[in-house]
N, C-alpha and C positions, 0 to 999 in steps of 0.2 A: 534404155532408151524406152520409148511406149508405143501403142499402134493407135488406130483410129478407135479403137474403144475405149482404153486409157485415156483419149483426149476428151471422147465425149462423157465419161466419168468425171474426169476433173474440171470441165466446164459446168456440170450439174452441182458438182461441189462449191464451186465459185459462187454459183447464183445461191444454194443454200446447202451450206456445210452441215446441217441437221438431218438433211433427208434421209429417211429411212432406207435401210439397205434393199428392203422389199421393192418400195418405188423407184431406187436408182435403178435395180434389175431388170424392170419391166420398162423404163425410159431407155435403157441400151441393149434390150431385148436380148437379155443375158441370165441364165438362172443365178439366185442370191449366192449360192455356194461359190460359183466363178466370179462373181462381182466381190465376195469378201476375199477371194484369194487375190485377187487383182488390187484390190485394196491395202491388203498385207504387202505384196510386191512393190506397190507404190510408196508404203510408208516406206520400207526399208532400203529403199533405194534412193529414199529424201527426195522424192519429186513432191512427197506429202510431208510438210514439216510439221503440221499441227491444224486441228481443228478449233475454230474461234467465234465469236459472235460479233456483232457491230450494235455499240450503242450509240445512243444519239450523238453524244458530245464528240465522240471519234469520228463519225461519218462529217459532222458539220466543218470538221479542219481535217480532214484525212488522218486522223489518228495522232496527232500532233498538239499538246497543249502549249509549249512552249519551246524556242531555239534558243540556245546558250552559246554564245560566241566564246573560246576562251584564248586568251594568250599567255604564254609560259615564258617564265622566266629566262629559262635555259631549254632550248630545246631539246637536249638530252633528257631532261626530267619527264618528257612527255609519255615514254613506254609505261612509267610506274604510274605516271596520273591514270593511263588508259586502264591498268593493272586494278585499278579504285573504281572507275567509272563502271566498269562492267560488275560491278558487285552492288549496283545500286538498282534496283528493278524499276526506277520510275525513268531510267534513261533507257529509251526505245532504241537509239543508236547513237554511233560514234564515228562523227565523220573528220579525217584529217584534210584541214584546208590550206588555202596557197593566200596569202595578202596579209591584212596586219593581224588574223588570228590564227590560232594553229589549230582548233579544235572548234566545230560545231556538233552539239549536244542537242537530240532531237529528244525532248521529254511528253513523255506519255500524257495525257489531259490528266491532271491532278488538281484537288482544291488548292487555291490559294497559301493557307498555310502550311501544308505540307510542301507545296513548291519554294516556299520562303525556308523550310529546312532541308530540302535539298539542294538549294542555292549557297546556305550556310556552310553543309557539308563540302561542297564542291571549293568554295574559297578556303577551305580549310587545307586542302589538299596541297602538299608541299611543291612548290615550282609555279603554282598557279598566281599569275602576276594581277591579270586583269580578267574581267566577264561583263558581256553585254548581253542581256535577256531582251528576247523579241517576242512579245505574245501573239499566237495564232488566233484570229479572230473566227476566219473562214475559210474554206476550200475552194477554190476560185474553178481548178478543172485538174 
């Protein structure tokens, strides 16, 4: 669990994950050493999982380039398929869904030739019966 100071630190990092520790310590009214210790604790407790940048193409679409809906031939092959999905760095997330499809893959923004390659790799996974790809144009909210 974290306290009010940790919450302030997290809020500042949400605004700018590259804020220098000196500036961060000034904003939360704590010493540089104290803020560094808090950051280490937040990282170890997995309250902070990483630091990142926002690129224009990811901001426009909320970080999603495409959504790939997947239908499996047999549901029991889904677990093996997810083990292969997780090895593909272009896949940001894999959701098990209910309806006409079994999975929804959220694909990071990538160039079209690379997306085509990723789709070809997905088609080759044992048990994948059908896919439907939806391209993200913009993030509405």
